[in-house]
GUSELUM-437008 format. One record per residue (C-alpha): residue number from 1; chain; x, y, z. Coordinates in steps of 0.001 Angstrom, whole numbers. Layout:
<rs>
NUM, A, X, Y, Z
...
</rs>
This chain:
<rs>
1, A, 5669, -13706, 10461
2, A, 3766, -11188, 12571
3, A, 2090, -8628, 10315
4, A, 1029, -5157, 11451
5, A, -1813, -3468, 9583
6, A, -1907, 220, 8786
7, A, -5009, 1690, 7192
8, A, -4624, 4411, 4582
9, A, -7481, 6250, 6290
10, A, -6160, 7319, 9669
11, A, -8582, 7642, 12582
12, A, -8210, 10366, 15193
13, A, -7627, 8814, 18606
14, A, -10450, 10823, 20202
15, A, -12973, 9515, 17665
16, A, -11643, 6000, 18140
17, A, -11880, 5935, 21923
18, A, -15137, 7881, 22080
19, A, -16586, 5152, 19881
20, A, -15347, 2457, 22250
21, A, -16664, 3986, 25457
22, A, -19980, 4909, 23840
23, A, -20503, 1330, 22653
24, A, -19337, -395, 25826
25, A, -20757, 2035, 28418
26, A, -20588, 730, 31984
27, A, -19599, -2715, 30755
28, A, -16335, -1418, 29270
29, A, -14021, -3029, 31793
30, A, -15700, -6432, 31645
31, A, -14392, -6596, 28090
32, A, -10779, -7429, 29036
33, A, -11427, -11160, 29026
34, A, -11799, -13736, 31742
35, A, -9497, -16540, 32861
36, A, -10311, -19026, 30027
37, A, -9321, -16424, 27415
38, A, -6245, -15186, 29305
39, A, -4795, -18368, 30788
40, A, -2815, -19307, 27655
41, A, -662, -16231, 28077
42, A, -788, -15958, 31859
43, A, 646, -19444, 32358
44, A, 3773, -18385, 30444
45, A, 4594, -15835, 33133
46, A, 3178, -17268, 36393
47, A, 4362, -20418, 38178
48, A, 2265, -22248, 40750
49, A, 4996, -21564, 43323
50, A, 4867, -17797, 42753
51, A, 3530, -15426, 45369
52, A, 846, -13587, 43361
53, A, -877, -10255, 43996
54, A, -3987, -9175, 42053
55, A, -4447, -5388, 42315
56, A, -7842, -3680, 41911
57, A, -9549, -7078, 41819
58, A, -13119, -5673, 41826
59, A, -15761, -8395, 41546
60, A, -13827, -10426, 38944
61, A, -13533, -14174, 39403
62, A, -9966, -14140, 38045
63, A, -8292, -14696, 41446
64, A, -10519, -17692, 42238
65, A, -9960, -19135, 38753
66, A, -6214, -18873, 39246
67, A, -6474, -20572, 42635
68, A, -8483, -23430, 41126
69, A, -5799, -23819, 38441
70, A, -3146, -24389, 41130
71, A, -1952, -20859, 41927
72, A, -2708, -21047, 45642
73, A, -433, -18306, 46903
74, A, -2560, -15432, 45732
75, A, -3727, -12278, 47427
76, A, -6252, -9851, 45951
77, A, -6688, -6227, 47001
78, A, -9215, -3487, 46252
79, A, -9916, -65, 47731
80, A, -13633, -896, 48132
81, A, -14561, -2457, 51477
82, A, -17926, -3586, 50033
83, A, -16284, -5435, 47142
84, A, -13795, -7190, 49419
85, A, -16589, -8462, 51717
86, A, -18530, -9699, 48674
87, A, -15513, -11548, 47300
88, A, -14677, -13193, 50628
89, A, -18275, -14432, 50863
90, A, -18352, -15622, 47282
91, A, -14933, -17205, 46756
92, A, -12846, -17576, 49947
93, A, -14731, -20528, 51433
94, A, -13141, -23823, 50402
95, A, -9987, -22109, 49131
96, A, -7590, -22098, 52095
97, A, -4785, -19576, 51774
98, A, -6524, -17351, 49212
99, A, -6848, -13839, 50644
100, A, -8906, -10737, 49866
101, A, -7790, -7538, 51578
102, A, -9041, -3956, 51521
103, A, -6015, -1906, 50540
104, A, -5099, 1162, 48489
105, A, -2568, 29, 45883
106, A, -937, 3468, 46050
107, A, 3, 2818, 49685
108, A, 424, -934, 50094
109, A, 1579, -2425, 53396
110, A, 3383, -5444, 51931
111, A, 7111, -6016, 52474
112, A, 9712, -5050, 49894
113, A, 10220, -7833, 47329
114, A, 7383, -9937, 48749
115, A, 5779, -10907, 45416
116, A, 6906, -12663, 42222
117, A, 3946, -11393, 40178
118, A, 1619, -8394, 40318
119, A, -1450, -8868, 38098
120, A, -3555, -5913, 36930
121, A, -6635, -6493, 34733
122, A, -7987, -3101, 33675
123, A, -6992, -1304, 36876
124, A, -4383, 939, 35250
125, A, -6948, 1872, 32582
126, A, -9516, 2724, 35277
127, A, -7062, 4918, 37216
128, A, -5349, 6678, 34302
129, A, -8370, 8326, 32708
130, A, -6283, 11177, 31284
131, A, -2740, 12502, 31031
132, A, -3116, 15355, 33527
133, A, -310, 16097, 35953
134, A, -2410, 14996, 38941
135, A, -3255, 11647, 37297
136, A, 349, 11046, 36190
137, A, 1606, 11617, 39754
138, A, -895, 9060, 41010
139, A, 225, 6496, 38398
140, A, 3895, 7072, 39181
141, A, 3109, 6358, 42830
142, A, 1313, 3146, 41780
143, A, 4289, 2034, 39663
144, A, 6672, 2877, 42499
145, A, 4740, 640, 44878
146, A, 4700, -2206, 42336
147, A, 8468, -1856, 41930
148, A, 8955, -1948, 45707
149, A, 6938, -5097, 46420
150, A, 8256, -7103, 43433
151, A, 11444, -9127, 43796
152, A, 14196, -8960, 41170
153, A, 13050, -10976, 38179
154, A, 9428, -10440, 39235
155, A, 6766, -9458, 36707
156, A, 4109, -6772, 36561
157, A, 1428, -8141, 34212
158, A, -959, -5446, 33032
159, A, -3998, -6260, 30863
160, A, -5030, -3070, 29097
161, A, -6542, -1477, 26010
162, A, -3421, 708, 25872
163, A, -4772, 4124, 25084
164, A, -1916, 6270, 23834
165, A, -1311, 8207, 27073
166, A, -1332, 4946, 29054
167, A, 1086, 3177, 26708
168, A, 3436, 6166, 26649
169, A, 3563, 6230, 30460
170, A, 4076, 2475, 30767
171, A, 6932, 2505, 28292
172, A, 8686, 5603, 29596
173, A, 8491, 4660, 33308
174, A, 9553, 1015, 33077
175, A, 12262, 1505, 30430
176, A, 13723, 4332, 32517
177, A, 13877, 1857, 35396
178, A, 15717, -688, 33217
179, A, 12916, -3273, 33092
180, A, 12220, -5538, 30104
181, A, 8850, -4728, 28518
182, A, 7044, -7251, 26329
183, A, 3583, -6649, 24836
184, A, 1278, -9490, 23789
185, A, -2004, -9232, 21959
186, A, -4819, -11215, 23663
187, A, -6729, -12361, 20588
188, A, -8835, -14932, 22486
189, A, -10165, -12214, 24790
190, A, -11113, -10078, 21803
191, A, -13028, -12858, 20044
192, A, -14949, -13744, 23201
193, A, -15888, -10106, 23746
194, A, -17675, -9796, 20441
195, A, -19352, -13094, 19650
196, A, -22287, -11346, 17946
197, A, -19902, -9282, 15744
198, A, -22105, -6250, 16430
199, A, -19470, -3844, 17708
200, A, -15848, -2869, 17343
201, A, -13422, -5640, 18296
202, A, -10880, -3530, 20141
203, A, -7443, -5075, 20678
204, A, -6709, -6276, 24218
205, A, -3058, -6304, 25254
206, A, -1054, -7977, 27997
207, A, 2013, -5961, 28990
208, A, 4651, -7958, 30880
209, A, 7213, -5764, 32656
210, A, 10067, -7783, 34191
211, A, 12052, -6169, 37010
212, A, 15810, -5965, 36565
213, A, 18436, -3978, 38368
214, A, 19109, -807, 36403
215, A, 22632, -794, 34983
216, A, 24231, 2351, 33513
217, A, 24678, 2325, 29727
218, A, 22342, -600, 29052
219, A, 19711, -260, 26347
220, A, 16057, -838, 27180
221, A, 14503, -4045, 25830
222, A, 11133, -3626, 24102
223, A, 9381, -6612, 22519
224, A, 6123, -7126, 20667
225, A, 4319, -10425, 20139
226, A, 1127, -10356, 18078
227, A, 66, -14004, 18371
228, A, 337, -16744, 20968
229, A, 2375, -18919, 18637
230, A, 4557, -16107, 17262
231, A, 8022, -15225, 18500
232, A, 8517, -11810, 20101
233, A, 9976, -9134, 17847
234, A, 12417, -6675, 19373
235, A, 11748, -3024, 18522
236, A, 14258, -210, 18710
237, A, 12294, 2540, 20443
238, A, 9121, 3351, 22401
239, A, 7887, 5276, 19339
240, A, 8088, 2107, 17230
241, A, 6041, 233, 19844
242, A, 3426, 3001, 19991
243, A, 3065, 3047, 16191
244, A, 2686, -740, 16110
245, A, -4, -772, 18795
246, A, -1859, 2140, 17217
247, A, -1861, 388, 13843
248, A, -3748, -2538, 15429
249, A, -6200, -175, 17105
250, A, -6878, 1725, 13882
251, A, -7315, -1576, 12082
252, A, -9988, -2616, 14580
253, A, -11922, 550, 13873
254, A, -11514, -39, 10147
255, A, -12927, -3553, 10516
256, A, -15963, -2145, 12298
257, A, -16519, 188, 9346
258, A, -16383, -2778, 6988
259, A, -18877, -4698, 9094
260, A, -21393, -1901, 8560
261, A, -23019, -1302, 5181
262, A, -19674, -318, 3710
263, A, -19521, -28, -62
264, A, -16667, 870, -2335
265, A, -13000, 254, -1566
266, A, -10824, 415, 1537
267, A, -7016, 132, 1485
268, A, -4819, -1419, 4180
269, A, -1063, -2057, 4278
270, A, 450, -4950, 6223
271, A, 3913, -4408, 7675
272, A, 6617, -6570, 9114
273, A, 7207, -4740, 12452
274, A, 10931, -4539, 11667
275, A, 10436, -2927, 8247
276, A, 9439, 606, 7262
277, A, 7894, -483, 3956
278, A, 4641, -2445, 3638
279, A, 4941, -6126, 2809
280, A, 1418, -6354, 1394
281, A, -1123, -3781, 213
282, A, -4733, -4922, 555
283, A, -7698, -3453, -1313
284, A, -11083, -4450, 97
285, A, -13704, -4292, -2651
286, A, -17435, -4624, -1888
287, A, -20175, -5187, -4456
288, A, -23867, -4426, -4059
289, A, -25012, -7450, -6017
290, A, -25621, -10548, -3913
291, A, -23560, -13610, -4774
292, A, -23120, -17158, -3574
293, A, -19409, -16373, -3033
294, A, -19392, -14099, 8
295, A, -15654, -13621, 403
296, A, -12494, -14318, -1599
297, A, -8831, -13281, -1741
298, A, -7038, -12446, -4993
299, A, -3217, -12417, -4953
300, A, -1712, -10335, -7746
301, A, 1656, -11674, -8998
302, A, 4630, -9336, -8583
303, A, 4935, -6817, -11377
304, A, 1287, -6947, -12450
305, A, -86, -4617, -9771
306, A, 84, -1614, -12123
307, A, -2239, -3223, -14701
308, A, -5689, -1644, -14964
309, A, -7454, -4764, -13657
310, A, -5412, -4833, -10449
311, A, -4112, -1273, -10094
312, A, -7256, 875, -10328
313, A, -10498, 975, -8299
314, A, -12596, 466, -11436
315, A, -10397, -2441, -12503
316, A, -10673, -4106, -9100
317, A, -14461, -3681, -9181
318, A, -14401, -5445, -12535
319, A, -12208, -8170, -11027
320, A, -14673, -8667, -8133
321, A, -17483, -8896, -10662
322, A, -15596, -11519, -12693
323, A, -14916, -13491, -9506
324, A, -18620, -13091, -8589
325, A, -17647, -12236, -5002
326, A, -19542, -9971, -2592
327, A, -16261, -8957, -986
328, A, -12908, -9415, -2672
329, A, -9574, -8597, -1030
330, A, -7038, -7815, -3759
331, A, -3476, -8322, -2494
332, A, -411, -6573, -3948
333, A, 3043, -8013, -3191
334, A, 5261, -4983, -2686
335, A, 8826, -4065, -3561
336, A, 11768, -4575, -1197
337, A, 10391, -7911, 34
338, A, 10897, -11504, -1099
339, A, 8213, -14181, -1465
340, A, 9064, -17858, -1763
341, A, 5854, -19263, -3210
342, A, 2145, -18688, -3595
343, A, 1482, -21208, -826
344, A, 3777, -19337, 1572
345, A, 1967, -16077, 807
346, A, -1408, -17731, 1474
347, A, -197, -19120, 4797
348, A, 1226, -15768, 5855
349, A, -1924, -13847, 4952
350, A, -4644, -16288, 6007
351, A, -5225, -15109, 9572
352, A, -4923, -11397, 8836
353, A, -7194, -11281, 5781
354, A, -9816, -13344, 7598
355, A, -10214, -10375, 9935
356, A, -11569, -8482, 6915
357, A, -14300, -11044, 6213
358, A, -17942, -9882, 6154
359, A, -19820, -10029, 9463
360, A, -21409, -13345, 10440
361, A, -19467, -15311, 7845
362, A, -19310, -18977, 8814
363, A, -15813, -19421, 10371
364, A, -15688, -23000, 9040
365, A, -16170, -21812, 5469
366, A, -13235, -22486, 3158
367, A, -12161, -19114, 1750
368, A, -10833, -19321, -1819
369, A, -7476, -17778, -2697
370, A, -7443, -16750, -6356
371, A, -4547, -15664, -8564
372, A, -3165, -15582, -12096
373, A, -1015, -18652, -12678
374, A, 638, -20810, -10060
375, A, 3437, -18599, -8753
376, A, 4032, -15183, -7212
377, A, 5960, -13809, -10175
378, A, 9401, -12270, -9859
379, A, 10841, -8795, -9546
380, A, 14524, -7825, -9507
381, A, 15643, -4296, -8715
382, A, 18579, -3556, -11038
383, A, 19343, 35, -10116
384, A, 18306, 2793, -7721
385, A, 18779, 6451, -8528
386, A, 17674, 9949, -7671
387, A, 16209, 12707, -9830
388, A, 16135, 16360, -8790
389, A, 12721, 16612, -10449
390, A, 10996, 13379, -9385
391, A, 12933, 12091, -6379
392, A, 13974, 8468, -5939
393, A, 13490, 6028, -8781
394, A, 14415, 2463, -9574
395, A, 14935, 197, -12557
396, A, 13405, -3240, -12121
397, A, 13096, -6373, -14252
398, A, 9731, -8074, -13882
399, A, 8332, -11325, -15256
400, A, 4739, -10868, -16455
401, A, 2496, -12399, -19122
402, A, 5134, -14998, -19932
403, A, 7774, -12369, -20734
404, A, 10464, -10343, -18997
405, A, 10126, -6551, -18858
406, A, 12326, -3682, -17699
407, A, 10592, -788, -15984
408, A, 11364, 2692, -14748
409, A, 9428, 3457, -11547
410, A, 9371, 6748, -9643
411, A, 8864, 5981, -5966
412, A, 6692, 9051, -5392
413, A, 4115, 7189, -7518
414, A, 5177, 3526, -7327
415, A, 1984, 2075, -8816
416, A, 2594, 3812, -12164
417, A, 5030, 2444, -14752
418, A, 6920, 5464, -16067
419, A, 8606, 3523, -18889
420, A, 8666, -127, -19926
421, A, 10596, -2239, -22432
422, A, 10518, -5927, -23251
423, A, 13697, -7957, -22716
424, A, 14969, -10814, -24835
425, A, 17934, -13168, -24744
426, A, 20484, -13289, -27534
427, A, 23416, -15631, -28016
428, A, 26551, -13851, -26856
429, A, 29251, -16451, -27468
430, A, 30060, -20088, -27015
431, A, 32260, -21364, -24230
432, A, 33373, -24991, -24057
433, A, 30592, -26020, -26393
434, A, 27889, -24197, -24400
435, A, 25964, -21169, -25603
436, A, 26087, -18095, -23398
437, A, 23131, -15728, -23499
438, A, 22866, -12015, -22916
439, A, 19692, -10166, -21905
440, A, 19027, -7083, -24035
441, A, 16187, -4663, -24823
442, A, 13871, -5901, -27578
443, A, 13710, -2725, -29665
444, A, 11169, -4282, -32039
445, A, 8554, -4370, -29282
446, A, 6460, -1390, -28158
447, A, 5115, -2142, -24702
448, A, 2847, 862, -24074
449, A, -545, 879, -25793
450, A, -721, 4663, -25904
451, A, 2646, 4717, -27702
452, A, 1235, 2280, -30259
453, A, -1602, 4685, -31051
454, A, 867, 7562, -31322
455, A, 2868, 5559, -33874
456, A, -374, 4793, -35729
457, A, -1062, 8536, -35753
458, A, 1862, 8982, -38171
459, A, -473, 7471, -40749
460, A, -2662, 10574, -40438
461, A, 32, 12812, -41970
462, A, -508, 14098, -45508
463, A, 2465, 12068, -46787
464, A, 3837, 8536, -46473
465, A, 6372, 8426, -43605
466, A, 7830, 5189, -44978
467, A, 8908, 6924, -48191
468, A, 9246, 10646, -47470
469, A, 11500, 12609, -45134
470, A, 9594, 13400, -41924
471, A, 10591, 15550, -38947
472, A, 9147, 14903, -35485
473, A, 9379, 16844, -32229
474, A, 8805, 14493, -29264
475, A, 8416, 16144, -25868
476, A, 8878, 13692, -23007
477, A, 11505, 10972, -23426
478, A, 11070, 8635, -20465
479, A, 12928, 5389, -21135
480, A, 12983, 6277, -24817
481, A, 10679, 3460, -25907
482, A, 8595, 5572, -28287
483, A, 11468, 7427, -29994
484, A, 13591, 4260, -30239
485, A, 10741, 2361, -31887
486, A, 10082, 5115, -34459
487, A, 13817, 5571, -35067
488, A, 14369, 1839, -35648
489, A, 11351, 1307, -37920
490, A, 11229, 4475, -40048
491, A, 14595, 5331, -41675
492, A, 13129, 8448, -43282
493, A, 12077, 9937, -39934
494, A, 14325, 12259, -37923
495, A, 13459, 13052, -34298
496, A, 14228, 15928, -31977
497, A, 13382, 14717, -28466
498, A, 13122, 16895, -25364
499, A, 13444, 15699, -21765
500, A, 13461, 17915, -18678
501, A, 15216, 15410, -16409
502, A, 18915, 14620, -17084
503, A, 18661, 11555, -14825
504, A, 15961, 10121, -17108
505, A, 18133, 10679, -20187
506, A, 20977, 8763, -18502
507, A, 18587, 5935, -17621
508, A, 17292, 5763, -21211
509, A, 20836, 5401, -22521
510, A, 22216, 3011, -19914
511, A, 19197, 803, -19177
512, A, 16838, 1093, -22162
513, A, 19375, 1028, -25054
514, A, 18578, 4492, -26404
515, A, 20924, 5125, -29352
516, A, 21534, 8755, -30314
517, A, 22726, 9590, -33839
518, A, 22163, 12175, -36570
519, A, 18484, 11106, -36891
520, A, 17764, 11110, -33154
521, A, 18774, 14092, -31025
522, A, 17932, 14457, -27322
523, A, 17973, 17872, -25652
524, A, 17723, 18320, -21878
525, A, 15353, 21265, -21498
526, A, 11887, 22371, -20415
527, A, 9352, 21461, -23109
528, A, 7592, 24820, -22743
529, A, 10878, 26654, -23387
530, A, 11491, 24517, -26476
531, A, 8010, 25210, -27895
532, A, 8482, 28961, -27329
533, A, 11921, 28866, -28921
534, A, 10910, 26755, -31951
535, A, 7932, 29034, -32636
536, A, 10077, 32147, -32314
537, A, 12708, 30689, -34687
538, A, 10023, 29685, -37207
539, A, 10956, 25976, -37020
540, A, 8624, 23498, -38690
541, A, 7872, 19873, -37809
542, A, 5514, 17457, -39508
543, A, 4223, 16310, -36107
544, A, 4649, 17070, -32421
545, A, 4143, 14224, -29949
546, A, 3588, 15228, -26307
547, A, 3986, 12488, -23707
548, A, 4838, 14512, -20602
549, A, 3670, 13710, -17081
550, A, 2721, 16362, -14554
551, A, 4374, 16753, -11166
552, A, 1232, 18480, -9858
553, A, -1783, 16168, -10160
554, A, -3972, 18042, -7658
555, A, -6629, 18761, -10309
556, A, -6570, 15242, -11710
557, A, -4545, 16135, -14838
558, A, -1666, 13651, -14846
559, A, -545, 14168, -18443
560, A, 312, 16618, -19934
561, A, 959, 19375, -17373
562, A, -1647, 22147, -17520
563, A, 976, 24577, -18845
564, A, 1074, 22640, -22147
565, A, -2645, 23114, -22857
566, A, -2968, 26883, -22448
567, A, -4226, 28860, -25486
568, A, -846, 30578, -25889
569, A, 1224, 27356, -25985
570, A, -1305, 25544, -28186
571, A, -1221, 28460, -30617
572, A, 2572, 28147, -30824
573, A, 2285, 24379, -31374
574, A, -101, 25080, -34253
575, A, 2422, 27419, -35908
576, A, 5191, 24815, -35558
577, A, 3201, 22008, -37250
578, A, 1463, 24336, -39740
579, A, -1655, 23622, -41834
580, A, -462, 20189, -42990
581, A, 918, 19009, -39653
582, A, -347, 17063, -36689
583, A, -2, 17245, -32877
584, A, -643, 14256, -30620
585, A, -1230, 14478, -26866
586, A, -1182, 11628, -24377
587, A, -4032, 12830, -22141
588, A, -4408, 11284, -18689
589, A, -7130, 13041, -16711
590, A, -9373, 11582, -14007
591, A, -11310, 14810, -13510
592, A, -14099, 14928, -16123
593, A, -14669, 18659, -15670
594, A, -10995, 19457, -16230
595, A, -10830, 17041, -19167
596, A, -13715, 18854, -20897
597, A, -11932, 22131, -20218
598, A, -8746, 20845, -21922
599, A, -10717, 19616, -24959
600, A, -12508, 22963, -25144
601, A, -9175, 24845, -25323
602, A, -7942, 22442, -28021
603, A, -11147, 23075, -29984
604, A, -10560, 26821, -29810
605, A, -7134, 26528, -31475
606, A, -7372, 23541, -33848
607, A, -9946, 22959, -36594
608, A, -9994, 19146, -36285
609, A, -9768, 17299, -32928
610, A, -10060, 13518, -32510
611, A, -9659, 11268, -29473
612, A, -8929, 7563, -29019
613, A, -9521, 6035, -25578
614, A, -6992, 3330, -24733
615, A, -8818, 127, -23672
616, A, -8571, -638, -19940
617, A, -6436, 2466, -19286
618, A, -6956, 6080, -18242
619, A, -4841, 7217, -21204
620, A, -6490, 8865, -24183
621, A, -4637, 9942, -27336
622, A, -5775, 13294, -28749
623, A, -4991, 13971, -32422
624, A, -5298, 17632, -33508
625, A, -4991, 19260, -36959
626, A, -4926, 22909, -37947
627, A, -6812, 22069, -41142
628, A, -10568, 21483, -41211
629, A, -10157, 19481, -44435
630, A, -8699, 16404, -42741
631, A, -11191, 13507, -42615
632, A, -9926, 10699, -40412
633, A, -12338, 8106, -41818
634, A, -11358, 8815, -45418
635, A, -10426, 5680, -47380
636, A, -7034, 7185, -48316
637, A, -6204, 7546, -44618
638, A, -7106, 3904, -44019
639, A, -4863, 2790, -46891
640, A, -1913, 4749, -45460
641, A, -2521, 3215, -42033
642, A, -2615, -301, -43507
643, A, 681, 325, -45311
644, A, 2178, 1681, -42106
645, A, 1173, -1439, -40183
646, A, 2554, -3668, -42927
647, A, 5913, -1868, -42712
648, A, 6079, -2547, -38979
649, A, 5570, -6309, -39358
650, A, 8831, -8230, -39113
651, A, 7277, -11650, -39685
652, A, 4241, -12688, -41689
653, A, 2413, -14099, -38675
654, A, 2851, -11004, -36506
655, A, -240, -9066, -35477
656, A, -675, -5419, -36444
657, A, 591, -2900, -33903
658, A, -3001, -1627, -33717
659, A, -6230, -2923, -35235
660, A, -6881, -401, -38042
661, A, -10583, -1207, -38426
662, A, -11126, -890, -34686
663, A, -9173, 2380, -34556
664, A, -11229, 3902, -37401
665, A, -14526, 2822, -35804
666, A, -13730, 3785, -32225
667, A, -12000, 7115, -32764
668, A, -14124, 9938, -31398
669, A, -14638, 13149, -33362
670, A, -14391, 15943, -30780
671, A, -14562, 18667, -33433
</rs>
């Protein structure tokens, strides 16, 4: 499969081309490759019996090389009398029939339909220096002459760097005339041009325009072929071709950045030209520390890309450190695509990821492909929906860590798992002596670590939730994993849950087995409105749990929204829970300044504030109390926590939901 790269950091075309011409200077047009690098493609479109014309030949040896390869019917023209005399002296002797003529290609004297092939190596690029009206008129005259002297079925072969204005003109003129346009990438010419790997390897293209009689109502044929061995891919529009070519050009500039003293992380997507969604997402991670392993590829199984180790820059740095690699390319397999096996993925990626290797890496070196396990994992999209608040979302079942999980993913942030539940198989019925199984949600399993620490926080209340009636207000339902777990394990607990998005409530019921009864009530409303209303009505809850994500993450505060941590709202929360109550916040904030600001506001309202960082995650659970008397490391608190964990165990050999000793030691006293 041909793969098109697209860097997440776009490069302005002016910067890109200025860089090229600055680096190449006067030698720019010697960079298009010579006969040995071009012959593999040229021979596909030129026969030895063809009458061949080379336009703007300059002092290139291409015409003589073609003659020596058996293409004897070739004529070369150039507007420079000096160049033509030089070429006759240098190459014409001993090559009977090969001609060099001084001629302006805008006003050629050849007969109509005289040639089978017109070959142009860099001439169009030299003539079309800009997109001005004067230049465009000149190019249209050039194309008109080429059309006139080519026979039907003849080919105009143009070797070019395809700056945007040049590509646009080529595509518009020849498609309007009804010609077939096919674009090849000349990879051999590129490699030869940069043997020392000291400059940008700019893509070289061969455009083959085949003359056909224009028929009314016929659709133009546009094809792209990225490798000599690959089959051409038909694209629907000139815009699609332009985007594909530009993606390769941007990628070349990106590679030059990586070949410098680049540090940190660069992201690139690889596309199938016929798809709008990336097939692979690549994260290039560099480390400062020298290592014997210069370069490696790590393929993340489907469904595991959201884990901290693979889904965050800090996690991928840690992964590169564990692999002891100077440069590690971490590969995500994306949704909406299928992957047969790990070996197939390696074969598909091998040539493209090698272009991201460090400069001067031995090309014979065997590059290791690393992964977790021996397969690519599996992902099945069960349902697609739309939310007025969060846009498109999907429900997917993913195999990971030896289990099967159901996830809610919002496509505006596809790397984040909004909700997750573990699946299990139960016996449904027997048919003809065979057991039939049904896949259901495992309600005894709590998949999110931050939810586990919220459940543990119930042990901080001044009473035993396993024995005494307890009322909770939970703001933010998601798939309902947290409320379902508490509801199923604590018969004395009643829950009022609030969710802004009606689509999410429907998903929780239909796909995550949320059961609503007299102990679990779900209200579709804005959490801020509910807090205001409950405070105004004088309602009391033993604890409020806030697990609400923000739609505006511009300041780095992902959870909760900033409106939930204002002094006014926090004051109302404190009146709802009262002196003996507790509020828990799932805090996700990548901006340290803003995080300190949130903690400062919490300190101004509550007398006791504690935080527990979730290992290997950005999440942090904040526990706040109105009373200063609460001591989280008190032995009585530990005893209640131990009893709570014991209640949650279904089997004797099960592990605690959280490690109590670790929680007590690692919890941070903010105030």
